[in-house]
C-alpha positions as MATLAB code, in Angstrom:
seq = 'XXXXXXXXXXXXXXXXXXXXXXXXXXXXXXXXXXXXXXXXXXXXXXXXXXXXXXXXXXXXXXXXXXXXXXXXXXXXXXXXXXXXXXXXXXXXXXXXXXXXXXXXXXXXXXXXXXXXXXXXXXXXXXXXXXXXXXXX';
ca = [
     145.400  -30.354  268.561;
     143.120  -27.330  267.265;
     143.475  -24.295  269.436;
     139.610  -24.313  270.205;
     139.481  -27.731  271.394;
     141.008  -27.527  274.841;
     139.021  -28.941  277.510;
     138.092  -25.750  279.319;
     135.979  -24.899  276.163;
     133.953  -27.818  276.722;
     133.566  -27.804  280.448;
     132.937  -23.854  281.135;
     130.449  -22.401  279.129;
     131.787  -18.681  279.538;
     134.947  -19.937  277.959;
     133.533  -21.527  274.865;
     134.228  -18.582  272.606;
     137.359  -17.152  274.297;
     141.195  -18.308  273.543;
     142.873  -18.100  276.951;
     146.181  -19.092  275.255;
     146.059  -15.767  273.312;
     144.601  -13.646  275.942;
     146.916  -11.235  277.671;
     147.170  -11.472  281.492;
     147.242   -7.764  282.894;
     146.966   -8.874  286.763;
     146.384  -11.798  288.927;
     144.848  -11.617  292.436;
     143.897  -14.286  294.736;
     142.141  -14.775  298.042;
     141.734  -18.070  300.131;
     138.892  -19.223  297.659;
     138.956  -17.138  294.611;
     141.510  -16.436  291.812;
     140.963  -13.331  289.388;
     142.632  -12.464  286.459;
     142.197   -9.144  284.579;
     142.660   -9.900  280.931;
     142.452   -8.629  277.425;
     140.416  -11.681  276.295;
     140.984  -12.953  272.715;
     137.524  -13.616  271.252;
     136.563  -16.171  268.506;
     134.225  -15.039  265.862;
     131.304  -17.161  267.572;
     131.616  -14.878  270.661;
     128.344  -12.565  270.759;
     130.827   -9.568  271.505;
     133.193  -10.264  268.663;
     134.132   -7.448  266.278;
     136.663   -7.272  263.622;
     140.308   -6.902  264.978;
     141.609   -3.643  265.300;
     144.124   -2.448  262.891;
     147.465   -4.165  263.642;
     145.895   -6.863  265.645;
     145.449  -10.523  264.581;
     142.539  -11.080  266.926;
     139.376   -9.224  268.584;
     140.453   -8.499  272.163;
     138.066   -7.197  274.909;
     138.997   -6.209  278.444;
     137.410   -8.342  280.991;
     137.742  -10.440  284.027;
     138.305  -14.467  284.577;
     137.214  -15.254  287.999;
     137.726  -19.024  289.437;
     135.652  -19.613  292.502;
     135.860  -22.576  294.787;
     134.725  -23.929  298.098;
     138.041  -24.809  298.871;
     141.354  -23.161  298.905;
     143.091  -21.918  295.746;
     146.671  -22.741  295.468;
     148.536  -19.956  293.731;
     152.504  -19.802  293.034;
     153.236  -16.498  291.557;
     156.147  -16.078  289.173;
     159.292  -14.040  289.953;
     159.244  -12.758  286.283;
     158.664   -9.102  285.878;
     155.785   -8.075  283.390;
     156.489   -7.285  279.830;
     155.851   -3.764  278.955;
     155.014   -2.866  275.295;
     155.733    0.318  273.304;
     152.984    2.449  274.873;
     154.072    1.328  278.322;
     151.222   -1.199  279.026;
     152.236   -4.156  281.189;
     151.207   -7.851  280.914;
     152.133  -11.366  282.493;
     151.878  -13.361  279.270;
     148.873  -15.757  278.601;
     147.212  -18.642  280.306;
     149.225  -21.137  278.666;
     147.552  -23.955  280.276;
     144.006  -24.637  282.094;
     143.281  -28.438  282.184;
     142.210  -30.927  284.731;
     144.975  -32.064  287.085;
     145.460  -35.332  288.751;
     147.880  -33.827  291.331;
     144.945  -33.399  293.498;
     141.413  -35.087  293.753;
     138.136  -33.932  293.716;
     137.883  -32.152  290.198;
     141.022  -30.005  290.377;
     142.096  -27.928  287.437;
     145.469  -26.370  286.813;
     146.509  -23.213  285.367;
     149.942  -21.899  284.315;
     151.701  -19.337  282.357;
     154.475  -16.671  282.984;
     152.417  -15.259  285.747;
     152.742  -18.425  287.681;
     150.707  -21.403  288.381;
     147.620  -22.296  290.190;
     145.357  -25.207  290.990;
     141.620  -24.706  291.616;
     139.354  -27.397  292.943;
     135.624  -27.628  291.434;
     135.985  -24.267  290.236;
     132.927  -22.015  289.077;
     134.109  -19.918  286.116;
     132.435  -16.701  285.496;
     133.837  -14.636  282.791;
     132.941  -10.848  282.573;
     133.579   -8.615  279.650;
     133.801   -4.693  280.485;
     131.029   -2.977  278.525;
     129.740   -6.275  277.120;
     127.045   -5.937  274.619;
     126.221   -9.749  273.604;
     124.153  -12.152  275.947;
];
């Protein structure tokens, strides 16, 4: 399967030109009905805020937030793994390796997983916010 053909790209317009599997999770926060990821988002060339990757990078990354909102409770199980620390001291919790529909719960539930843990969100609304975005 092509990396850009995952179902989330087709269902959530804000993720149409974002590659979650290559984006870096900087933090995960949750409330009863909301799951928020701070991310270094990997953008595809079709994204309006795409620019050439910085020197030494394979992709264009932009700092932003992925928020999954629901009218029902969010289920989150955090990983016990410690974050990775790079050469300059920045930490990350890996990627969002999966974001797909699940049959484990009824009602349009979506499952997310990665080194940071796993979550299930029912009927999510998924706004994506880039810090300092210039595109529309």
